[in-house]
N, C-alpha and C positions, 0 to 999 in steps of 0.2 A: 237945403232941400230935403224933405223927409222921404226916406226910401219906402217903397211899397212893401207890404207883407210878403208878396211873392219874391221880390228881390232879396229881402233878408233871408227867406227860406233857402233860395238857391245858393247864396253865399255860405250859409251855415252847412249845407250839404257838401259843398266843395271842400270846406275846411275839415269836415268830419272824414271825408274820403282821404284827404291828405294826411290827417293824423293817423288813420288806420294803416296807410301805406308806410308811414314812418315807423310805426310799431312793428310791422311785419319785417321791415328791412333791418331793424335793430342795429343802427350804425355804431352804437356805443360798444358793440362786440368786436369792432375792428374787422369788418367784412373784407374779404380778399379783393384785390383789384380785379378788373375784368380779365378774362382768360387771355386776351390778346396782349395784355401788358405783363403777364406773369410767366416766368419760366416753368416748364413742365418736363417731366421725364418719366418714362415707363420703366419699371424695375421688375424683373422676372423673379418668380418664386414658385415653389411647390408647396402643397398644403401639408407641411410637416412643421413641428415645433422648432426645428433647427432654423427655419426661415421666419419665425414669428415676428421679428422686428421689422420685416418688410411691410406687412399689412398694418402694423401699429404705426409706422411712419406715414403710410397712406392716410390712415385715420387722423393722425395729428396734423397733417398739412391740408386737410380739406378746407379749413377756414383760416389758415395762416396767411400772412402777407409775404412769406418767403417762397421758395420753390415748391411747386406742387408735385409730389411723387405719387404716381398712380401705379399701384401694384398690378402686375399682369400674371394671372394664374396659369401655371402649366401643370400637366399631370405626369411628365416624364422628362428626363434630362436630354435624351436624343433630340426632342423637339426644341428644347432650350438652345442646344448647340446649333441646330439648323437655323433658328431664328437669329442667333447671334452672328453666325457666319454670313448670313444674308444681308446684314446691316440694318435689320429691322428692330434690333435690340442692342442697347449700348451699356446696360447695367443689369446684373442678375446675380442671384445666389446660385451656387453650384457646389458639388463635392470637390474637395481640394485636389485629389489626384486627376480629376477630369480637367480642371483648370490648368494643371501642369502639363497634361497631355496636349491640350490645345496650344499651349506656348511652344511645346516641342514641335508641333506641326506647323508653326509659323503664324498662328493666329495672334494678332497683336492685342493681347489682353494683359491686365495687371490685377493683382490681388490688392485691394485697397483696405480691407478690414475682414474680420471674422464674423460668422453668423451667430456663433454660440460656443459654449463649451459643454462637453458631455452630451446627454440627450439621446443616446442609443442604448438598446437593451437586447440581451440574448434571452429568447424565450424557448421553453422546452415543453413538451407534452406533459401534462400533470400526472399521467399514469407511469411515467418513466422515473426510476429512482436516481437518475443522474445527479451528481453533485459537482461535477467538473466536466470540462471539455473531453478529457480522456475517457470519461464514462460514455461518451457518445461515439466512440469508435464503432464502425460498421453501420452507423446511422446516416440519415440524409438531412443535411442542414442547408437552408436557403439563405442566400445573400442577395442584395439588390443588384449588384453589378461588379464585374472585376475591377472597375475603376473606383469603386467605393472605398472609403476609409474602413468600413466594416470588414472588407476583404483583407485589408492590411492588418487590422487589429486581431482578427481571428488567426492570421498567420503568426503574429507575435505570441498569441496565447498557445498555439501549437508548439512553438519553440520552448516556451516557458514550461510546458507540461510534458515535453518529450513525445508529442503525438505525431505519428506518421501521417502526412497529408493524404497518402494513398489509401488510408484506412477510413477516411470520411468521404462520403459522397456529397460534394458541394454542387448546388444547383442555383442558377440565377433566376430570380422571380420578381415580378412587379410587387412592390411593397404592399399595396392594398389587397393583394391576393394571399398574402402570407398567413394572416389569422385564420382564414377559411381552410387553407391547406393543412394547417396544424390541427384544426378541429376535426378534419376528416382523416387524419393520420397519413396524408399524402407526403408529409414531411415530419421529421421528428423534432426539429428545432429551427429557429431562424434568428438572424441578427439584423436589426433594422433600427432606423431612427423613429422617434415617437411622432404621432400617437399610435402607430401600427402595432407596437408591442403592448401598450396599455389596453388596447381593444380586446386582445385575447385574455389579458389578466382580468379585466372587468367581466368578461363573458364566462370566465372559469374554464376556458379551453386551453389555457397556457399558464405557466408559472415562470417567474423570473429566475434565471440561472445566474446571470451577471448583469449589472449595469456597467456601461462603458467606463464610468469613473473608477470602478473596481479593478479594471484591467489596465487602463491607461489614464491616470489622473489628468484632468484638464484636456480630455480628448477633444480633438478637432475633427469635424466632418465637413462642414460647409463653410464657404468663404464668399465674400462679396467681390465680384469680378466686374471690372469696368474696362471698356475699350480704350486703347491709347488715343483713338480719335476723339473720344469724349473728353479725355484729360487735356488734349491739346486745344480743342475748340471751346470747351465750356468748363474750365477748371473751377469756377465759382460754384457751378451746379454740383460738381463732384464733391467739393468741400461741404456744401449744404447736405448732400446725400449721406456722407459718412457721419457728419455731425448728427443728422436726424436718426440714423441707425443706432449710433451710440446712445443718444438720449432716449430713444425708444426702449433700448435694452435696460437702461437704468430705471425707467418708469415701470417696465414689466417686472423687474426684480422687486420693486416696492409695492406693486399692486397686481399680484399674480391672478387673483380671482377676477379682477376687472379686465386684465389682459385676455383671459379666456373668453370673456364676453365680447371683447372687441374683435378677436380674430376668428371666432367660430363661424360667423357668416362668410368671411373671406375664404376660409378653409372648406366651407360647406360640410361641416362636421358637427356632431353633437357637442354642445358647450360643456356638458357634464364630462365627456371624455377628455377634452382639452384641459379643463380645470383639474382633473385627476392627474394628468401628466405634470402640470405646473405646481402641484402641491403635495404629491404622494410619491416620494418625499420631495420637499422643496428644492433639494439640490440635484434632483433627477436631471435637470437641464439648467444651465446658467447663461446669463446674458451680460456678464461682466468680464473684465480682463480680456477684451476682444482685440487687442493689438497683437498681431502676429510677430513673433521674433524669428530671426533667421535660423536659430538652432532647431526649433520644433518644425519649421517648414522644411528645412533641409532633411530632417529625419523622415518626414513623409515622402519627400522626393526620392531619397535613397531606398526606402522600403518599396516604393513604386518601381524603381529600377530592378531591385531584387525579385519582385513579383512578376516582372515581365510587362508591366504596364507602360513603363518608359523604356526607350531604346538606348538612351545614353544618359549620363549623369547631368542633372539640371542644376545650374547655379541659381538658387532662389533669390539671390540679391538682385538679379535682373527682373524678377517676377513680382516681388512685393514692393509696393509704393506706399510709404507711410506718411507722405507729406500732408495728407488731408485729415489726419486724425487729430481731433481737438485735444488740447493740453488738459483742459478741465471739462468734465462731463457732468451735466445737470440732467435731471429727468425731463422728459418731454412734457410740454404744457397741456396735459390732458387732465381736466378736473374729474374727480371721483366723488360721487354723491354719497350720502349717508347709507344708502343701500349697497355700497361697495361696487357699484357699476360706473363705468365711464360716462361722462355727460358731454354733449356737444359744446 
């Protein structure tokens, strides 16, 4: 039986629509399973390069078939702590002494991995001739918090240089406010994680006095914290998360310019600024060797006790859980185009 022209036209149109839908779906790219069939986890971070691997992991798992990690942006650590304590967050990056303080307070958290190495900078007003911390006696220096590793490192530097703490006026200040305060001479120097230091450097309103790596090689500021509840109820997700963070760090190390392009929208910051931090110099911040060892973590805890952050000596062996760290680390499967930018 011969089909009518109208029938053939309808069949052709249906096939064309089906082909177009197939092209749009791109099943050959390994599209992720439906959300209902896929494990998801929110991971907290602040828009600092110490936490860069969090949004990179978010980016890498948007189209993967493994666990989907959705980065949750915060602007300060007190809100992170409140959200964690309320049970609305089970994984986050935070400064190491704060994680230790939470453990001391009975909050059931574990450190599963590190966020970075190095990545903090002491900035000073460009009109001051200071060449050392001792030259800043009688001056005002901003730190982000008494719980920050920057506070501990600056104390170490004071000991190394024989500086009397009473001769320096330390103030706590939100990191985003520091470059502006330096520019208006409300403060004379500040010590903070990037990119808040590089912003003053690029603007010409501050100059580098020290990189953290110059004071404390392989400096640690932030760690990946997970709740014991998450470990007990979803250990496979914790393993996926730590592996994802490790692989994101390796990818960022090999593709620093592309990494700046990936995280700038998550940070809501100028890509040029993030790229500067990741490349000038390239070892300004590192995302390798992120397995914490007991010796360095105990050093931070003991310094926290001496600084009055902790009330009693903390045994870090009960705080650090290394079971989920992969033995071999590959780079995250994020393709990079000829233009040096990450591709979906």
